[in-house]
C-alpha positions, 0 to 999 in steps of 0.5 A: 554548556558548550554554547555558554563556553563559546559566549564567555570567549566572545563576550568576555575574552575568557579562553576556551581552555580556562572555561573548560577547566573551570567547568570540568568538561573535556576540551576535546568535547568542546572543540568537537561541538565547535567543529561539528560532529564529524564522526563516521557514525554521525555522517552515516546518520545524516546520509540515512536521514537524507535517503529516508526523506527522499524515499518518503517523498518518492512515495508521496508520504504514503509509506511508513517505516516498515516499507521504507526500511525494506526499500533501504535494504534493497539499496544496500543499507543495513538498518533496522526498522526501529532506527528508521522509525526514530529517524522519521520521528526526528524529521516529523515524517509520518505516513497519512492515516487511513480513513474509512469510506462508505461502500457502494454495495446495492443488494440484489433484488432477486432470491438467488445468492451464492453460498459462502465458500470462504467463511472468513478463511481468507488466505490461500496457499497458492494463486488462482484459489481464491479471488475477491471482487468488489466495487468502489467509486472515484470522485472527479469534477465531472462526477463519480467514476466507478471501479470494479476490481478482482484481487487474487489473495494468493499473491495480493495481485489485482488481476482485473479492473474496470472503470465506468460511469455506471456501477453495474454487472457490465463493470463487474464482468469487465473486471472478471474478464481482465482477470481471467485473461491475465491468468491465461484464459482459464481458471477452472475451480477458482472461488470468486468471493464477493458481497451480495451486490446486484452486479454479482447476482445479475444473470450476466455475471453468473453466466460468465462464472458458469462458462469459465468454471468459476465458483461464486461465493458470497458473504452475508448481507451488510457484513464488510468483514465477510469480504475483508480482503478486498475492503482492505485493498480499497482502504489502501486505494483510499489512503494512497490515491483518492485522498492524495490526488484530485481528478478534474476529469474522468479521463484523468481518473482513469489514467491515474487509477490504472497507473496506481494499480500498475505501481501497486502490482509491481512495487507495493511491498506486502509483509505477508509476501516477505516484503516483496511486490505481488508480481515479484512474488508470483515470479518467485513462485514460477522460479520455484516451479521451474526448479 
């Protein structure tokens, strides 16, 4: 209607006031439209849209409205998740969808299997209670690069990881050694839960667990749900790195994966941790212990 009133003036010389009276609309409404909405509320909305877009681009389209809302609140904004979701929908911003990826588990050939000490009771009330391990692969133009990792479910922190051209017990051992080193070199009694892959049933890996007083635990063969914690982390890796980045070389993949895990540990927000990162959560635990 406002555009019609403006057209009557431009095409036929009809004054704005006359058109407004004839159409029974307030003249103030029309002039507000003509000048643009300069209200503080509209200005704030435009600033919010600009900041939402900036954060969306900073995270390379990987964050949805809950995470972006948390970022905005850290920056001093008082805004709800629903408002951020509406703004993102208005601008056509949507986080990329996750895609399931085939696993790399190779069942061990021997008879030895660790008992299932977790039994799908995945959470832990503290750190260094339950660790989860698994392997996956990263595509490069030079061929696959394999990644083994260890995650502490108490803080969702990736404690250890190892990258190599072969998916074997040495790779799993490398990730375990890094995890133990991050925790100060001793983690007696921690449960290390994995699938029944050959890298975890190998004598080398088993001996390391015994030496470090780590209790091995394994889910049922062929059941991804029995190791859902680390599978969920691999899904995040797929969503935020493997589907986004193209690696020409294994060296580039090594650097990219290491940088992504560093960012994940220090900046990735988790709803289960109160929307803080794993490292910040562990720092808060240390502060409470000191108090």
